[in-house]
N, C-alpha and C positions, 0 to 999 in steps of 0.2 A: 290623367297622366299615369303612365305605367309605374308600378311599384317594382323597381328593379331588384330589390332584395329577395323577391320571391323566386327568381330564376337561378338555376344552377348551370344551365348550358345555353349558349347562343349558337344557333345554326345559321350559316351564311350561304347564300348564293355567292358564286365566285365572279362570273363574267358579267360585267356591268356594275357590280357592287364593289368588288375588291380589285379586279383587273379591268383596265380601261379597254373593254373589248371593241367599242366603236372606233377608237383610234387604231387598234390592232387590225380590225377588219378592213378599214379604209387603206391603211398602209400596205396591206397584203393585196387588196383588190385593185387599187388605182394603177399600179404599174402594169398589171395584166391588161386592164382596159386600154391603157395608152399603147401597149405593144400591138393591139389590134385596131388602133386608130378610133377608139370609142371613148366617149366621155359621158359622165353623169354628174349632176350636183351631188355632193356628199349626202345630203339628207334624203334624196331620192334613192341613192344606192343603199342606205341603211334601211329604208322602208322596204325595198325589194328584198334585201337580206332577210328581214323579219318574215316576209311572206314565204320565201323559198325555204328557209330553215324550218319554220313551223309545219309546212307541208311535208317535208322529209321526215321530221320527227313524229308526225302523226300516224305514219304507216307502220309496217312491221319493223321491229327494232333493228337498227344498224348502228355500228360504231360512229362516234362523232366525226372521225376522219372521213367516213363515207358520207355523212351528212354534208360536210363542207365540200366534198367533191360534187355532190348533187346540187349544192347551192351555186357553185361556179358554173356548172353546166347550165343551170337555169339562167344565169346572167348571159351566157353565150347564146342560148335559145332566144332570149328576149331582144338581144342586141345584134344578132346575126353573125356570130363568130363561133369557132370551135376551139376551146382551150386545148393546149397541148398537154401531153402526159406530164411533162415537166411542170407546167403551170398547175395542173390538178394536184400533183404530189406536193408542191410547195404550199399551195393554198390550204390543203387538207391538214398540214402540220403547222400552219402559221400560228396557232395558239401558243406554241413554244416561245414565241418572241412578243406576244401581246404584253404591253407594259402594265405594271401595277399603278393604280392611282397613288400619287405621292404620299397621301396620308395613311394609306392602308397598313404598311408594316408597323409604324409607330403605334397606331390606334389598336391594332390587333395585339401587339405585345402588352399594351397597357390593360386591355380587357382580359387577357389571359391570366393576369395576376389575381383576378376575382372569379372568373367563370371558366368552365370547360368550353372548348370551342370545337365546332363541327363544320365541315364543308358539306353542302348538299347541292351538287352541281350537275348540269347537263353536259358531261364531258367524259372522255376516256381516262382511265387511270394513268397511262403513261404521259398523256398531255398535261394533266394536272400536276404531275411531278415537277415540270418546268415552272409552272405558276407558283407552286409552293416555295420554290427557291426564291422567287421574286418577292414573295410575301414575308419571308424570313420568320415564319412561325411554324412550330410543330403542332399541328392540329390534333386534338384528342381522337377525333373520328374524321375519316374522309369517306364520303358516300357519294358515289358517282352514278350516272345513268348506266354506265357499263355494268356496274354491280346490280342495279335494280332491273336492268333490261327494259327500261322505259324512260321516257323523258317527261320532265315537268312541262305542263301543269298536271300530268297524270297524278292522281292521288296515291298511286302505288309507290311513287318515290318517297312521299311523306310517311306513309305507313312503314315502308322499308327502313327509313331513317329512325322513326320512333322505336321500332323493334331493336335496332342496333344500340340506341342510346339507353334503352331500358329506364327511362324516366317518365313520370306522368306528364301529360301535356302542359299542365300548369307550371311546370318547372323549366319549360323550354320557350325561348324567344327566337322567332325566325326573323332574320334581317336580310333584306333584298332590295334590289332596284326595280325589278320587273313586276308590275301589277299582274300581268298576264300569267307568267310562269310561276310566281311565288306567292304574292300577297293574297290574291283571290283564292287559290286552292288551300293555302295554309289557314286562312280565316274560315273557310268552309269546314275545316276539321276542328275548329275551336282553338287554334294556336294564336297566341299573341304575336303581333307583327310590328316591325319597324320598316318603313319605306325610306330607303336612302335615295332621295330624288336627285341623282347625279346630273340629270339633264337640266335641272333648274328652269330657266326661262326659255329654253330652246323649244321651238314648236314641235308638235307631234310626239310620237313615242319612240323614234329612233329605230334601233335594231330589234325592238320587241313589238309584238302585235298590240294593237290598242285593247284596253280593258278598263273596267271600272271596279274599284275595290276600295274599301275604307280601312286603312291601317290604323293601328292603335297610336302610332307616333310617326311623324314625318321629320326627317333631318336632311340637310343638304349634302352631308358627307359623313365619313366614318369618324373623323375626329370630333365632330359635334355629338355623335352618339356616345363616344367614350367619355366625354365631359359629363354627360347626363347620367351615365350608367355606373360611374365609379364614385 
């Protein structure tokens, strides 16, 4: 069991952990597919999203809005349609309306009474600003892929964050839903980790690529973490 009193800061992945990105992705994607008379089961759509997103992020750095455009173009290529410029623009900025998980604001506010909080997210600064409004917390640090010029699971993002926090690794606890983007790379650097297993009993890995990693703690949601950490 983690000794929570050793930690001064909690670093959070945002999308999938605090923001319900799978709901947001599907609500942005499904109307576009319908407009082109295409359909996919939601779990297959999320799996395709994970493949297309990770491919786009693995290349030369581009803003997340450009990643999302590339993802939608990939859906079009696979299903045989060409998204319009209007659809590409809308999908690329859909992060703005992705909903927070219901427990995220309250749990973050409670945790902030004891710990400093940081965001470590694969996103653009301007898109995260909308998410922060939904999360209702002023984070002590906001660290994005746009600032690091790379995407997790690149270790560069974690080194960049640790340099910003100016804390020893032993004082930092990383909290995330994605084994691929977060838990595995964080563990490789010696960071303690909490896996927020938001998908629970759902099959597969959803919008994240499959990965194996052993977190220090697994919880089903953020409220459960807050109860343990406070």
